[in-house]
C-alpha positions in Angstrom: 94.4 151.3 121.1 95.3 147.7 120.3 94.7 146.4 116.8 93.8 142.8 116.4 96.8 140.6 115.3 96.8 139.7 111.7 96.6 136.0 111.0 99.8 134.6 109.5 100.1 134.7 105.7 99.9 130.9 105.4 96.3 131.1 106.7 95.3 133.1 103.6 93.4 131.4 100.8 95.8 129.9 98.2 94.6 132.3 95.6 95.8 135.3 97.6 99.4 134.0 98.1 102.2 135.5 96.0 104.7 133.3 94.3 107.2 133.3 97.1 104.6 132.5 99.7 103.2 129.7 97.5 106.7 128.1 97.2 107.4 128.6 101.0 104.2 126.7 101.8 105.9 123.4 100.9 106.9 121.5 104.2 109.7 119.6 102.5 108.3 116.1 103.4 109.2 114.8 99.9 106.3 112.4 99.9 104.8 113.8 96.8 108.0 112.8 95.0 107.5 109.1 95.8 106.3 106.7 93.1 102.8 105.4 93.5 101.2 102.3 91.9 97.6 102.4 90.6 95.4 99.4 90.5 94.2 99.1 86.8 90.8 97.9 87.8 89.9 100.0 90.8 92.1 103.1 90.3 93.2 102.7 93.9 96.7 104.2 94.6 99.4 102.4 96.6 102.4 103.9 98.2 106.0 102.8 97.6 109.3 103.7 99.2 110.8 104.7 95.8 111.7 108.3 95.4 112.2 110.3 92.3 115.8 110.5 91.2 115.9 114.2 91.9 114.6 114.0 95.5 117.2 114.7 98.2 115.9 112.1 100.6 117.7 113.7 103.5 116.2 117.2 103.1 113.0 116.2 101.4 113.5 118.8 98.7 114.1 118.5 95.0 117.8 118.7 94.0 117.0 120.6 90.8 113.6 122.2 91.5 114.0 124.9 88.8 114.7 122.4 86.0 112.8 119.3 87.3 110.5 119.1 84.3 113.5 118.7 82.0 114.6 115.6 83.9 111.3 114.2 85.0 108.7 114.5 82.3 105.7 113.7 84.5 106.6 116.0 87.3 103.5 118.0 88.0 103.7 121.7 88.5 101.5 122.4 91.5 99.3 125.5 91.4 96.5 126.8 93.6 93.8 125.5 91.2 95.3 121.9 91.1 96.1 121.5 94.9 92.6 120.2 95.8 92.2 117.8 92.9 95.5 115.8 93.1 94.6 112.7 95.0 98.2 111.5 95.3 99.3 114.5 97.3 100.0 113.4 100.9 97.0 113.9 103.3 99.3 116.2 105.3 100.5 118.3 102.3 100.2 122.0 103.1 98.9 122.7 99.6 96.1 120.1 100.0 95.3 121.2 103.5 95.1 124.9 102.7 93.1 124.3 99.5 90.5 122.6 101.8 90.6 125.5 104.3 92.4 123.4 106.9 95.3 124.7 109.1 98.9 123.6 108.7 100.0 120.8 110.9 101.7 121.8 114.2 105.0 120.3 112.9 105.1 122.5 109.8 108.3 124.6 109.7 106.3 127.8 109.2 104.8 127.2 112.7 107.9 125.8 114.4 110.7 127.8 112.7 112.7 124.6 112.0 112.9 122.6 108.8 113.7 119.6 111.0 110.3 119.2 112.6 108.8 117.5 109.5 111.5 114.8 109.9 111.2 114.6 113.7 107.4 114.1 113.4 108.1 111.1 111.0 106.2 112.8 108.2 109.1 112.9 105.6 110.9 110.6 103.3 114.0 110.6 105.5 115.3 107.2 106.6 112.8 104.9 104.8 113.1 105.5 101.0 115.3 104.4 98.2 116.1 106.3 94.9 114.5 105.1 91.7 118.0 104.8 90.4 118.6 101.8 92.8 115.1 100.4 93.3 114.3 98.1 90.4 110.7 97.0 90.0 108.2 99.2 91.9 106.0 96.2 92.8 108.7 95.1 95.2 108.6 98.4 97.1 105.0 98.7 98.3 104.8 100.1 101.8 101.9 100.3 104.3 101.9 104.1 104.6 99.2 106.6 103.9 99.5 108.8 100.8 
């Protein structure tokens, strides 16, 4: 007798994921680690090409993830209860998508088996960002890219 195939763990609700699964959900795009500017009057957010000093812009991963809050005081610790409310998360963010009950994008490494597909799909910070260490004023680094 055939039993129906179990859906992959990443299709579970976020609240059912263990810590390892939660951490593995990150696609490594690095876009959440880019600085955004907010219009004081409207609250609208604008993208920049300026990355946090801890972001490895080639891999899209934090270079000191475990201790990031020590180095970057406003680094937000994502959790299942926050994933849906953080408007600055990229629209393709696995945490945001899964919080809304949406599937992972086809280029996500959990579907493809390769950490390179996020970069190949043009969804990462690779090739178009600058470190905040070198950037100067954020106003000079606005980009026409979706959050």
